[in-house]
C-alpha positions as CSV (number, residue, x, y, z in Angstrom):
1,M,63.6,-4.4,7.0
2,E,65.9,-4.1,4.0
3,R,64.6,-7.3,2.4
4,K,61.0,-6.1,2.9
5,A,61.8,-2.8,1.2
6,E,63.4,-4.6,-1.7
7,L,60.3,-6.8,-2.1
8,I,57.9,-3.9,-2.0
9,K,60.0,-2.0,-4.5
10,E,59.8,-5.0,-6.9
11,M,56.0,-5.2,-6.3
12,L,55.6,-1.5,-7.1
13,E,57.6,-1.8,-10.3
14,M,55.5,-4.8,-11.3
15,Q,52.3,-2.9,-10.6
16,A,53.5,0.0,-12.8
17,K,54.3,-2.4,-15.6
18,F,51.0,-4.1,-15.4
19,T,49.0,-0.8,-15.2
20,K,50.8,0.4,-18.3
21,H,49.9,-2.8,-20.1
22,E,46.3,-2.8,-18.9
23,Q,45.8,0.8,-20.0
24,S,47.3,0.1,-23.5
25,G,44.2,-1.9,-24.4
26,A,46.2,-5.1,-25.0
27,Y,45.1,-6.7,-21.7
28,T,43.0,-9.8,-21.8
29,P,41.8,-11.8,-18.8
30,E,43.1,-15.0,-20.4
31,D,46.6,-13.6,-20.4
32,Y,46.4,-12.9,-16.8
33,Y,44.5,-15.9,-15.4
34,V,45.1,-18.7,-17.9
35,D,48.6,-18.6,-19.3
36,G,51.2,-16.3,-20.7
37,K,53.6,-13.9,-19.1
38,W,50.9,-12.2,-17.0
39,K,50.0,-15.5,-15.3
40,E,53.7,-15.7,-14.3
41,Y,53.4,-12.1,-13.2
42,R,50.5,-12.9,-11.0
43,D,52.2,-16.0,-9.5
44,R,55.4,-14.0,-8.8
45,Y,53.4,-11.1,-7.3
46,T,51.5,-13.5,-5.0
47,E,54.8,-15.0,-3.9
48,L,56.3,-11.6,-3.1
49,A,53.2,-10.5,-1.2
50,G,53.4,-13.7,0.9
51,E,57.0,-13.0,1.8
52,V,56.3,-9.4,2.7
53,R,53.4,-10.5,4.9
54,E,55.7,-13.0,6.7
55,I,58.4,-10.4,7.3
56,A,55.8,-7.9,8.5
57,S,54.3,-10.5,10.9
58,E,57.7,-11.2,12.3
59,E,58.4,-7.5,12.8
60,A,55.1,-7.1,14.6
61,N,55.8,-10.3,16.6
62,Y,52.4,-11.5,15.4
63,W,53.2,-15.3,15.3
64,K,54.4,-15.7,18.9
């Protein structure tokens, strides 16, 4: 449970950072989807989400 909470905390911090950037007007889809630090952000966020999903599935004993 502790690991899942750490991952979720990191995800929420990432979301706040991205939202701030997006609302600043500097956001471009190319930065997010093609290359640049926001592509790395997206890749890391996807990785974190997958790990949280796996932990939650184990907790729920979903993959018997």
